[in-house]
FIKOLZA-1660 file (N, C-alpha, C; in steps of 0.1 Angstrom, whole numbers, plus 5000, padded with zeros to 4 digits):
% residues 220
   i   px   py   pz ch aa at
   1 5008 4988 5000  A  X  N
   1 5000 5000 5000  A  X CA
   1 5009 5012 5000  A  X  C
   2 5005 5023 4993  A  X  N
   2 5013 5035 4992  A  X CA
   2 5010 5044 5004  A  X  C
   3 5019 5054 5006  A  X  N
   3 5018 5063 5017  A  X CA
   3 5005 5072 5015  A  X  C
   4 4999 5076 5027  A  X  N
   4 4987 5084 5026  A  X CA
   4 4991 5098 5022  A  X  C
   5 5003 5102 5023  A  X  N
   5 5007 5115 5020  A  X CA
   5 5015 5115 5007  A  X  C
   6 5010 5122 4996  A  X  N
   6 5017 5122 4983  A  X CA
   6 5029 5132 4984  A  X  C
   7 5038 5130 4975  A  X  N
   7 5050 5139 4974  A  X CA
   7 5050 5146 4961  A  X  C
   8 5056 5158 4961  A  X  N
   8 5059 5165 4948  A  X CA
   8 5071 5160 4941  A  X  C
   9 5075 5166 4930  A  X  N
   9 5086 5162 4922  A  X CA
   9 5099 5162 4931  A  X  C
  10 5100 5171 4940  A  X  N
  10 5112 5173 4948  A  X CA
  10 5113 5163 4960  A  X  C
  11 5102 5155 4961  A  X  N
  11 5102 5145 4972  A  X CA
  11 5096 5151 4985  A  X  C
  12 5093 5164 4985  A  X  N
  12 5087 5170 4997  A  X CA
  12 5073 5166 4998  A  X  C
  13 5068 5162 5010  A  X  N
  13 5053 5159 5011  A  X CA
  13 5044 5170 5006  A  X  C
  14 5034 5166 4998  A  X  N
  14 5025 5176 4992  A  X CA
  14 5019 5185 5002  A  X  C
  15 5015 5179 5014  A  X  N
  15 5008 5187 5024  A  X CA
  15 5018 5198 5029  A  X  C
  16 5031 5195 5030  A  X  N
  16 5040 5205 5035  A  X CA
  16 5042 5216 5025  A  X  C
  17 5042 5212 5012  A  X  N
  17 5043 5222 5001  A  X CA
  17 5031 5232 5001  A  X  C
  18 5019 5226 5002  A  X  N
  18 5007 5234 5002  A  X CA
  18 5006 5243 5014  A  X  C
  19 5011 5238 5026  A  X  N
  19 5011 5246 5038  A  X CA
  19 5020 5258 5037  A  X  C
  20 5032 5255 5031  A  X  N
  20 5042 5266 5029  A  X CA
  20 5036 5277 5020  A  X  C
  21 5029 5272 5009  A  X  N
  21 5023 5282 5000  A  X CA
  21 5012 5290 5007  A  X  C
  22 5004 5283 5015  A  X  N
  22 4994 5291 5022  A  X CA
  22 5000 5301 5031  A  X  C
  23 5011 5298 5038  A  X  N
  23 5018 5307 5047  A  X CA
  23 5023 5319 5038  A  X  C
  24 5029 5316 5027  A  X  N
  24 5035 5327 5019  A  X CA
  24 5024 5336 5013  A  X  C
  25 5013 5330 5009  A  X  N
  25 5001 5338 5004  A  X CA
  25 4996 5347 5015  A  X  C
  26 4994 5341 5027  A  X  N
  26 4989 5349 5038  A  X CA
  26 4999 5360 5042  A  X  C
  27 5012 5357 5042  A  X  N
  27 5022 5367 5045  A  X CA
  27 5022 5379 5036  A  X  C
  28 5021 5376 5023  A  X  N
  28 5020 5387 5013  A  X CA
  28 5008 5395 5015  A  X  C
  29 4996 5389 5018  A  X  N
  29 4984 5397 5021  A  X CA
  29 4986 5406 5033  A  X  C
  30 4992 5400 5044  A  X  N
  30 4993 5408 5056  A  X CA
  30 5004 5419 5054  A  X  C
  31 5015 5416 5048  A  X  N
  31 5025 5426 5046  A  X CA
  31 5019 5438 5037  A  X  C
  32 5011 5434 5027  A  X  N
  32 5005 5444 5018  A  X CA
  32 4995 5453 5026  A  X  C
  33 4989 5447 5036  A  X  N
  33 4979 5455 5044  A  X CA
  33 4986 5464 5054  A  X  C
  34 4997 5458 5061  A  X  N
  34 5003 5465 5072  A  X CA
  34 5016 5471 5070  A  X  C
  35 5023 5467 5059  A  X  N
  35 5037 5471 5058  A  X CA
  35 5046 5461 5066  A  X  C
  36 5059 5462 5064  A  X  N
  36 5068 5452 5071  A  X CA
  36 5068 5455 5086  A  X  C
  37 5069 5467 5090  A  X  N
  37 5071 5470 5105  A  X CA
  37 5058 5466 5113  A  X  C
  38 5047 5469 5107  A  X  N
  38 5034 5467 5115  A  X CA
  38 5029 5453 5114  A  X  C
  39 5033 5445 5104  A  X  N
  39 5029 5431 5103  A  X CA
  39 5034 5423 5114  A  X  C
  40 5027 5413 5119  A  X  N
  40 5032 5404 5129  A  X CA
  40 5029 5390 5125  A  X  C
  41 5038 5381 5129  A  X  N
  41 5037 5367 5125  A  X CA
  41 5025 5360 5130  A  X  C
  42 5020 5364 5141  A  X  N
  42 5007 5358 5146  A  X CA
  42 4996 5361 5137  A  X  C
  43 4995 5373 5132  A  X  N
  43 4984 5376 5122  A  X CA
  43 4986 5368 5109  A  X  C
  44 4998 5366 5105  A  X  N
  44 5001 5358 5093  A  X CA
  44 4996 5344 5095  A  X  C
  45 5000 5338 5107  A  X  N
  45 4996 5325 5111  A  X CA
  45 4981 5323 5111  A  X  C
  46 4974 5333 5116  A  X  N
  46 4959 5332 5117  A  X CA
  46 4953 5333 5103  A  X  C
  47 4959 5341 5094  A  X  N
  47 4954 5343 5080  A  X CA
  47 4956 5330 5073  A  X  C
  48 4968 5323 5075  A  X  N
  48 4971 5310 5069  A  X CA
  48 4964 5298 5075  A  X  C
  49 4958 5301 5087  A  X  N
  49 4951 5290 5095  A  X CA
  49 4961 5279 5099  A  X  C
  50 4972 5284 5104  A  X  N
  50 4982 5275 5110  A  X CA
  50 4986 5280 5123  A  X  C
  51 4993 5272 5131  A  X  N
  51 4998 5277 5144  A  X CA
  51 5011 5285 5141  A  X  C
  52 5013 5295 5150  A  X  N
  52 5025 5304 5148  A  X CA
  52 5038 5296 5147  A  X  C
  53 5040 5285 5156  A  X  N
  53 5053 5278 5154  A  X CA
  53 5054 5271 5140  A  X  C
  54 5043 5268 5134  A  X  N
  54 5043 5262 5121  A  X CA
  54 5049 5272 5111  A  X  C
  55 5046 5285 5112  A  X  N
  55 5052 5295 5103  A  X CA
  55 5067 5295 5105  A  X  C
  56 5072 5294 5117  A  X  N
  56 5086 5294 5119  A  X CA
  56 5093 5281 5115  A  X  C
  57 5085 5270 5115  A  X  N
  57 5091 5258 5110  A  X CA
  57 5094 5258 5095  A  X  C
  58 5086 5266 5088  A  X  N
  58 5088 5267 5073  A  X CA
  58 5097 5278 5070  A  X  C
  59 5096 5289 5077  A  X  N
  59 5104 5301 5074  A  X CA
  59 5110 5307 5087  A  X  C
  60 5123 5308 5088  A  X  N
  60 5130 5310 5101  A  X CA
  60 5126 5322 5109  A  X  C
  61 5124 5333 5102  A  X  N
  61 5122 5346 5109  A  X CA
  61 5113 5355 5100  A  X  C
  62 5110 5367 5105  A  X  N
  62 5101 5376 5098  A  X CA
  62 5108 5381 5085  A  X  C
  63 5120 5384 5085  A  X  N
  63 5127 5389 5073  A  X CA
  63 5127 5378 5062  A  X  C
  64 5130 5366 5066  A  X  N
  64 5129 5355 5056  A  X CA
  64 5115 5353 5051  A  X  C
  65 5106 5354 5059  A  X  N
  65 5092 5353 5055  A  X CA
  65 5088 5364 5046  A  X  C
  66 5092 5376 5048  A  X  N
  66 5089 5388 5040  A  X CA
  66 5096 5386 5026  A  X  C
  67 5109 5383 5026  A  X  N
  67 5116 5381 5013  A  X CA
  67 5110 5369 5005  A  X  C
  68 5106 5359 5012  A  X  N
  68 5101 5347 5004  A  X CA
  68 5087 5350 4999  A  X  C
  69 5079 5358 5007  A  X  N
  69 5066 5362 5002  A  X CA
  69 5067 5371 4990  A  X  C
  70 5076 5380 4990  A  X  N
  70 5078 5389 4979  A  X CA
  70 5082 5381 4967  A  X  C
  71 5092 5372 4968  A  X  N
  71 5097 5365 4957  A  X CA
  71 5086 5356 4951  A  X  C
  72 5078 5350 4960  A  X  N
  72 5067 5341 4955  A  X CA
  72 5057 5349 4947  A  X  C
  73 5053 5361 4952  A  X  N
  73 5044 5370 4945  A  X CA
  73 5049 5374 4932  A  X  C
  74 5062 5378 4932  A  X  N
  74 5069 5382 4919  A  X CA
  74 5069 5371 4909  A  X  C
  75 5072 5358 4913  A  X  N
  75 5072 5347 4904  A  X CA
  75 5058 5344 4899  A  X  C
  76 5048 5346 4907  A  X  N
  76 5034 5344 4902  A  X CA
  76 5030 5354 4892  A  X  C
  77 5034 5367 4894  A  X  N
  77 5032 5378 4885  A  X CA
  77 5039 5375 4872  A  X  C
  78 5051 5370 4873  A  X  N
  78 5059 5366 4861  A  X CA
  78 5052 5356 4853  A  X  C
  79 5046 5346 4860  A  X  N
  79 5039 5335 4853  A  X CA
  79 5026 5340 4846  A  X  C
  80 5020 5350 4852  A  X  N
  80 5008 5356 4845  A  X CA
  80 5012 5363 4833  A  X  C
  81 5023 5371 4833  A  X  N
  81 5027 5378 4822  A  X CA
  81 5032 5368 4811  A  X  C
  82 5039 5358 4815  A  X  N
  82 5044 5348 4805  A  X CA
  82 5033 5341 4798  A  X  C
  83 5022 5338 4805  A  X  N
  83 5011 5332 4799  A  X CA
  83 5004 5341 4788  A  X  C
  84 5004 5354 4791  A  X  N
  84 4999 5364 4782  A  X CA
  84 5008 5364 4769  A  X  C
  85 5021 5365 4771  A  X  N
  85 5030 5366 4760  A  X CA
  85 5029 5353 4751  A  X  C
  86 5028 5342 4758  A  X  N
  86 5027 5329 4750  A  X CA
  86 5015 5329 4741  A  X  C
  87 5004 5337 4744  A  X  N
  87 4993 5338 4735  A  X CA
  87 4997 5343 4721  A  X  C
  88 5008 5350 4721  A  X  N
  88 5012 5356 4708  A  X CA
  88 5017 5345 4699  A  X  C
  89 5021 5334 4704  A  X  N
  89 5025 5322 4696  A  X CA
  89 5014 5317 4688  A  X  C
  90 5002 5317 4694  A  X  N
  90 4990 5312 4687  A  X CA
  90 4984 5322 4677  A  X  C
  91 4987 5335 4680  A  X  N
  91 4982 5345 4671  A  X CA
  91 4992 5351 4661  A  X  C
  92 5004 5345 4661  A  X  N
  92 5015 5351 4653  A  X CA
  92 5012 5349 4638  A  X  C
  93 5003 5340 4634  A  X  N
  93 5000 5338 4620  A  X CA
  93 4988 5346 4616  A  X  C
  94 4982 5354 4625  A  X  N
  94 4971 5362 4622  A  X CA
  94 4974 5372 4611  A  X  C
  95 4965 5374 4602  A  X  N
  95 4968 5384 4591  A  X CA
  95 4969 5398 4598  A  X  C
  96 4961 5401 4608  A  X  N
  96 4961 5414 4615  A  X CA
  96 4971 5414 4626  A  X  C
  97 4983 5417 4623  A  X  N
  97 4994 5417 4634  A  X CA
  97 4991 5428 4644  A  X  C
  98 4985 5439 4640  A  X  N
  98 4982 5450 4649  A  X CA
  98 4972 5445 4660  A  X  C
  99 4962 5437 4655  A  X  N
  99 4952 5432 4665  A  X CA
  99 4958 5423 4675  A  X  C
 100 4968 5414 4670  A  X  N
 100 4974 5405 4679  A  X CA
 100 4983 5412 4689  A  X  C
 101 4990 5422 4685  A  X  N
 101 4999 5430 4694  A  X CA
 101 4990 5438 4704  A  X  C
 102 4979 5444 4699  A  X  N
 102 4970 5451 4707  A  X CA
 102 4964 5443 4718  A  X  C
 103 4960 5431 4715  A  X  N
 103 4955 5421 4724  A  X CA
 103 4966 5418 4735  A  X  C
 104 4978 5416 4730  A  X  N
 104 4989 5413 4739  A  X CA
 104 4991 5425 4749  A  X  C
 105 4991 5437 4743  A  X  N
 105 4994 5449 4751  A  X CA
 105 4983 5451 4762  A  X  C
 106 4970 5449 4758  A  X  N
 106 4959 5451 4767  A  X CA
 106 4960 5441 4779  A  X  C
 107 4963 5429 4775  A  X  N
 107 4964 5418 4786  A  X CA
 107 4975 5421 4795  A  X  C
 108 4987 5425 4790  A  X  N
 108 4998 5428 4798  A  X CA
 108 4995 5439 4808  A  X  C
 109 4988 5449 4803  A  X  N
 109 4985 5461 4811  A  X CA
 109 4975 5457 4822  A  X  C
 110 4966 5447 4819  A  X  N
 110 4957 5443 4830  A  X CA
 110 4964 5435 4840  A  X  C
 111 4974 5427 4836  A  X  N
 111 4983 5420 4846  A  X CA
 111 4990 5431 4855  A  X  C
 112 4995 5441 4849  A  X  N
 112 5002 5451 4856  A  X CA
 112 4994 5459 4866  A  X  C
 113 4981 5460 4863  A  X  N
 113 4971 5467 4871  A  X CA
 113 4964 5458 4881  A  X  C
 114 4967 5445 4881  A  X  N
 114 4960 5436 4890  A  X CA
 114 4963 5439 4904  A  X  C
 115 4956 5433 4914  A  X  N
 115 4958 5435 4928  A  X CA
 115 4972 5430 4932  A  X  C
 116 4976 5419 4927  A  X  N
 116 4989 5414 4931  A  X CA
 116 5000 5423 4927  A  X  C
 117 4999 5428 4915  A  X  N
 117 5009 5437 4909  A  X CA
 117 5009 5450 4917  A  X  C
 118 4998 5455 4920  A  X  N
 118 4997 5468 4928  A  X CA
 118 5003 5466 4942  A  X  C
 119 4999 5455 4948  A  X  N
 119 5005 5453 4962  A  X CA
 119 5020 5451 4961  A  X  C
 120 5025 5444 4951  A  X  N
 120 5039 5442 4950  A  X CA
 120 5046 5455 4948  A  X  C
 121 5041 5463 4939  A  X  N
 121 5047 5476 4936  A  X CA
 121 5048 5485 4949  A  X  C
 122 5036 5485 4956  A  X  N
 122 5036 5493 4968  A  X CA
 122 5046 5489 4978  A  X  C
 123 5046 5476 4981  A  X  N
 123 5056 5470 4991  A  X CA
 123 5070 5473 4987  A  X  C
 124 5073 5471 4974  A  X  N
 124 5087 5473 4969  A  X CA
 124 5091 5488 4972  A  X  C
 125 5083 5497 4968  A  X  N
 125 5086 5511 4971  A  X CA
 125 5087 5515 4986  A  X  C
 126 5077 5509 4993  A  X  N
 126 5076 5513 5007  A  X CA
 126 5087 5507 5016  A  X  C
 127 5093 5496 5012  A  X  N
 127 5103 5489 5020  A  X CA
 127 5117 5490 5014  A  X  C
 128 5119 5497 5004  A  X  N
 128 5132 5497 4997  A  X CA
 128 5143 5503 5006  A  X  C
 129 5140 5512 5016  A  X  N
 129 5150 5517 5025  A  X CA
 129 5155 5506 5034  A  X  C
 130 5145 5497 5039  A  X  N
 130 5149 5486 5047  A  X CA
 130 5156 5475 5040  A  X  C
 131 5151 5473 5027  A  X  N
 131 5156 5462 5019  A  X CA
 131 5161 5468 5006  A  X  C
 132 5173 5474 5005  A  X  N
 132 5178 5481 4993  A  X CA
 132 5178 5472 4980  A  X  C
 133 5179 5459 4982  A  X  N
 133 5180 5451 4970  A  X CA
 133 5166 5447 4965  A  X  C
 134 5156 5452 4971  A  X  N
 134 5142 5447 4968  A  X CA
 134 5138 5450 4953  A  X  C
 135 5141 5462 4949  A  X  N
 135 5137 5466 4935  A  X CA
 135 5144 5457 4925  A  X  C
 136 5156 5455 4927  A  X  N
 136 5164 5446 4917  A  X CA
 136 5158 5432 4917  A  X  C
 137 5155 5427 4929  A  X  N
 137 5149 5413 4931  A  X CA
 137 5136 5412 4924  A  X  C
 138 5127 5422 4926  A  X  N
 138 5114 5421 4920  A  X CA
 138 5115 5423 4905  A  X  C
 139 5123 5432 4900  A  X  N
 139 5124 5435 4886  A  X CA
 139 5129 5422 4879  A  X  C
 140 5139 5416 4885  A  X  N
 140 5145 5404 4879  A  X CA
 140 5135 5393 4878  A  X  C
 141 5128 5391 4889  A  X  N
 141 5118 5380 4889  A  X CA
 141 5106 5382 4881  A  X  C
 142 5101 5394 4880  A  X  N
 142 5089 5397 4872  A  X CA
 142 5091 5399 4857  A  X  C
 143 5103 5403 4854  A  X  N
 143 5105 5407 4840  A  X CA
 143 5113 5398 4831  A  X  C
 144 5122 5390 4837  A  X  N
 144 5132 5382 4829  A  X CA
 144 5125 5372 4819  A  X  C
 145 5116 5363 4825  A  X  N
 145 5111 5353 4816  A  X CA
 145 5101 5359 4806  A  X  C
 146 5092 5368 4810  A  X  N
 146 5083 5374 4800  A  X CA
 146 5091 5381 4789  A  X  C
 147 5101 5389 4793  A  X  N
 147 5109 5396 4783  A  X CA
 147 5116 5387 4773  A  X  C
 148 5121 5376 4778  A  X  N
 148 5128 5366 4770  A  X CA
 148 5118 5359 4760  A  X  C
 149 5106 5356 4765  A  X  N
 149 5096 5350 4757  A  X CA
 149 5091 5360 4746  A  X  C
 150 5089 5372 4750  A  X  N
 150 5085 5382 4740  A  X CA
 150 5096 5384 4729  A  X  C
 151 5108 5384 4733  A  X  N
 151 5119 5386 4724  A  X CA
 151 5119 5374 4714  A  X  C
 152 5116 5362 4719  A  X  N
 152 5115 5350 4710  A  X CA
 152 5104 5352 4700  A  X  C
 153 5092 5356 4705  A  X  N
 153 5081 5358 4696  A  X CA
 153 5084 5369 4685  A  X  C
 154 5090 5380 4689  A  X  N
 154 5093 5391 4680  A  X CA
 154 5104 5386 4670  A  X  C
 155 5113 5378 4674  A  X  N
 155 5123 5373 4665  A  X CA
 155 5117 5364 4654  A  X  C
 156 5107 5356 4658  A  X  N
 156 5100 5348 4648  A  X CA
 156 5092 5356 4638  A  X  C
 157 5086 5367 4644  A  X  N
 157 5078 5376 4635  A  X CA
 157 5088 5383 4625  A  X  C
 158 5100 5386 4630  A  X  N
 158 5109 5393 4621  A  X CA
 158 5114 5383 4610  A  X  C
 159 5117 5371 4614  A  X  N
 159 5122 5361 4605  A  X CA
 159 5111 5358 4594  A  X  C
 160 5099 5358 4598  A  X  N
 160 5088 5355 4588  A  X CA
 160 5084 5367 4580  A  X  C
 161 5091 5379 4582  A  X  N
 161 5088 5391 4574  A  X CA
 161 5077 5399 4579  A  X  C
 162 5071 5395 4591  A  X  N
 162 5060 5403 4596  A  X CA
 162 5065 5416 4603  A  X  C
 163 5077 5416 4608  A  X  N
 163 5084 5428 4614  A  X CA
 163 5097 5429 4606  A  X  C
 164 5103 5441 4606  A  X  N
 164 5115 5444 4599  A  X CA
 164 5126 5437 4607  A  X  C
 165 5138 5434 4600  A  X  N
 165 5149 5428 4608  A  X CA
 165 5153 5437 4620  A  X  C
 166 5155 5431 4631  A  X  N
 166 5157 5439 4643  A  X CA
 166 5165 5430 4654  A  X  C
 167 5169 5437 4664  A  X  N
 167 5175 5430 4676  A  X CA
 167 5163 5427 4685  A  X  C
 168 5159 5414 4685  A  X  N
 168 5146 5411 4693  A  X CA
 168 5146 5415 4707  A  X  C
 169 5158 5413 4714  A  X  N
 169 5158 5417 4728  A  X CA
 169 5155 5432 4730  A  X  C
 170 5161 5440 4721  A  X  N
 170 5158 5455 4722  A  X CA
 170 5144 5458 4718  A  X  C
 171 5139 5451 4708  A  X  N
 171 5125 5453 4703  A  X CA
 171 5115 5450 4715  A  X  C
 172 5118 5439 4722  A  X  N
 172 5110 5435 4733  A  X CA
 172 5110 5446 4744  A  X  C
 173 5122 5451 4747  A  X  N
 173 5124 5461 4757  A  X CA
 173 5116 5473 4753  A  X  C
 174 5117 5477 4740  A  X  N
 174 5109 5489 4736  A  X CA
 174 5094 5487 4737  A  X  C
 175 5089 5475 4733  A  X  N
 175 5075 5473 4734  A  X CA
 175 5070 5474 4749  A  X  C
 176 5077 5468 4758  A  X  N
 176 5073 5468 4772  A  X CA
 176 5075 5482 4778  A  X  C
 177 5085 5489 4774  A  X  N
 177 5087 5503 4779  A  X CA
 177 5075 5512 4774  A  X  C
 178 5070 5510 4762  A  X  N
 178 5059 5518 4757  A  X CA
 178 5046 5515 4765  A  X  C
 179 5046 5504 4772  A  X  N
 179 5034 5501 4780  A  X CA
 179 5037 5506 4794  A  X  C
 180 5048 5502 4800  A  X  N
 180 5050 5505 4814  A  X CA
 180 5053 5519 4817  A  X  C
 181 5060 5526 4808  A  X  N
 181 5063 5540 4811  A  X CA
 181 5050 5549 4813  A  X  C
 182 5041 5549 4803  A  X  N
 182 5028 5556 4804  A  X CA
 182 5020 5551 4816  A  X  C
 183 5020 5538 4819  A  X  N
 183 5012 5532 4829  A  X CA
 183 5017 5538 4843  A  X  C
 184 5030 5539 4845  A  X  N
 184 5035 5544 4857  A  X CA
 184 5030 5558 4860  A  X  C
 185 5030 5566 4849  A  X  N
 185 5026 5580 4850  A  X CA
 185 5011 5581 4853  A  X  C
 186 5003 5573 4845  A  X  N
 186 4988 5574 4847  A  X CA
 186 4984 5568 4860  A  X  C
 187 4991 5558 4865  A  X  N
 187 4987 5551 4878  A  X CA
 187 4993 5559 4890  A  X  C
 188 5002 5569 4887  A  X  N
 188 5009 5576 4897  A  X CA
 188 5016 5566 4906  A  X  C
 189 5025 5559 4899  A  X  N
 189 5034 5549 4906  A  X CA
 189 5026 5538 4913  A  X  C
 190 5014 5535 4907  A  X  N
 190 5006 5524 4913  A  X CA
 190 4996 5528 4923  A  X  C
 191 4995 5541 4926  A  X  N
 191 4986 5546 4937  A  X CA
 191 4972 5549 4932  A  X  C
 192 4970 5549 4918  A  X  N
 192 4957 5552 4912  A  X CA
 192 4953 5541 4903  A  X  C
 193 4940 5537 4904  A  X  N
 193 4935 5527 4895  A  X CA
 193 4932 5534 4882  A  X  C
 194 4937 5528 4871  A  X  N
 194 4936 5533 4858  A  X CA
 194 4924 5528 4851  A  X  C
 195 4914 5536 4847  A  X  N
 195 4902 5531 4840  A  X CA
 195 4905 5523 4828  A  X  C
 196 4896 5514 4825  A  X  N
 196 4898 5505 4813  A  X CA
 196 4900 5513 4800  A  X  C
 197 4893 5524 4799  A  X  N
 197 4894 5532 4786  A  X CA
 197 4908 5538 4785  A  X  C
 198 4914 5542 4796  A  X  N
 198 4928 5547 4796  A  X CA
 198 4938 5536 4792  A  X  C
 199 4935 5524 4798  A  X  N
 199 4944 5513 4795  A  X CA
 199 4944 5509 4780  A  X  C
 200 4932 5510 4774  A  X  N
 200 4931 5507 4760  A  X CA
 200 4938 5518 4752  A  X  C
 201 4937 5530 4756  A  X  N
 201 4944 5541 4750  A  X CA
 201 4959 5539 4750  A  X  C
 202 4965 5535 4762  A  X  N
 202 4979 5532 4763  A  X CA
 202 4983 5521 4754  A  X  C
 203 4975 5511 4754  A  X  N
 203 4978 5499 4745  A  X CA
 203 4978 5503 4730  A  X  C
 204 4968 5510 4726  A  X  N
 204 4967 5515 4712  A  X CA
 204 4979 5523 4708  A  X  C
 205 4983 5533 4717  A  X  N
 205 4994 5542 4714  A  X CA
 205 5007 5534 4714  A  X  C
 206 5009 5524 4723  A  X  N
 206 5021 5516 4723  A  X CA
 206 5023 5508 4710  A  X  C
 207 5012 5502 4706  A  X  N
 207 5013 5493 4694  A  X CA
 207 5015 5502 4682  A  X  C
 208 5009 5514 4681  A  X  N
 208 5011 5523 4670  A  X CA
 208 5026 5527 4669  A  X  C
 209 5031 5531 4680  A  X  N
 209 5045 5535 4680  A  X CA
 209 5055 5523 4677  A  X  C
 210 5051 5512 4682  A  X  N
 210 5060 5500 4680  A  X CA
 210 5060 5496 4665  A  X  C
 211 5048 5496 4659  A  X  N
 211 5047 5492 4645  A  X CA
 211 5053 5503 4636  A  X  C
 212 5053 5515 4640  A  X  N
 212 5060 5526 4632  A  X CA
 212 5075 5524 4632  A  X  C
 213 5080 5518 4643  A  X  N
 213 5094 5516 4644  A  X CA
 213 5098 5502 4638  A  X  C
 214 5090 5492 4640  A  X  N
 214 5094 5479 4637  A  X CA
 214 5085 5472 4626  A  X  C
 215 5075 5478 4622  A  X  N
 215 5067 5472 4611  A  X CA
 215 5074 5470 4599  A  X  C
 216 5071 5459 4592  A  X  N
 216 5079 5455 4580  A  X CA
 216 5079 5465 4569  A  X  C
 217 5068 5473 4568  A  X  N
 217 5067 5483 4558  A  X CA
 217 5071 5497 4563  A  X  C
 218 5075 5497 4576  A  X  N
 218 5081 5510 4581  A  X CA
 218 5070 5519 4587  A  X  C
 219 5057 5515 4587  A  X  N
 219 5047 5523 4592  A  X CA
 219 5036 5514 4598  A  X  C
 220 5027 5520 4606  A  X  N
 220 5017 5513 4613  A  X CA
 220 5007 5507 4603  A  X  C
% end
């Protein structure tokens, strides 16, 4: 007969993995509400529905808990963005490249404006004095994989003649900057909810500028 407790790929019991995830999710929620200084491990334990010693058995101290919660949230945000970029693989053969890129832009903006992204941005800015490496950590974890995937998609579009010959890494950087730059201004560094109509406007303007620079015929 097999064990009653299943294990993940790493050999760690599934129940322990799930409990750790619950703790990290609860920690991120509490830190987002309270900030680092005001958050307490007891509240995190209650939110995760575990005993306080259980929190410490998974994560040694409050700082480790905070860093791990931030990293987990950043990885989840990266996965959301990556899933959006991967949609371009399915739409790359569309006759209407503008429509495919506009759909990509709008979906990426919605990810950036989601509750997890807003909370992560606020925590990063709020705690950067206490944790000077936080911005670099968050940027690396949220941007690296989606950026690489977008560069790959744009490279394929360039090779197929849909975009002009270009350096795909730079093209991906430009596309994302055309979205995130205006979004930071309109959201006032994440402190203001941006209406859907404004997001559509940012997406349309970004795609227009991108196609003027990288479109195969040199214009949108």
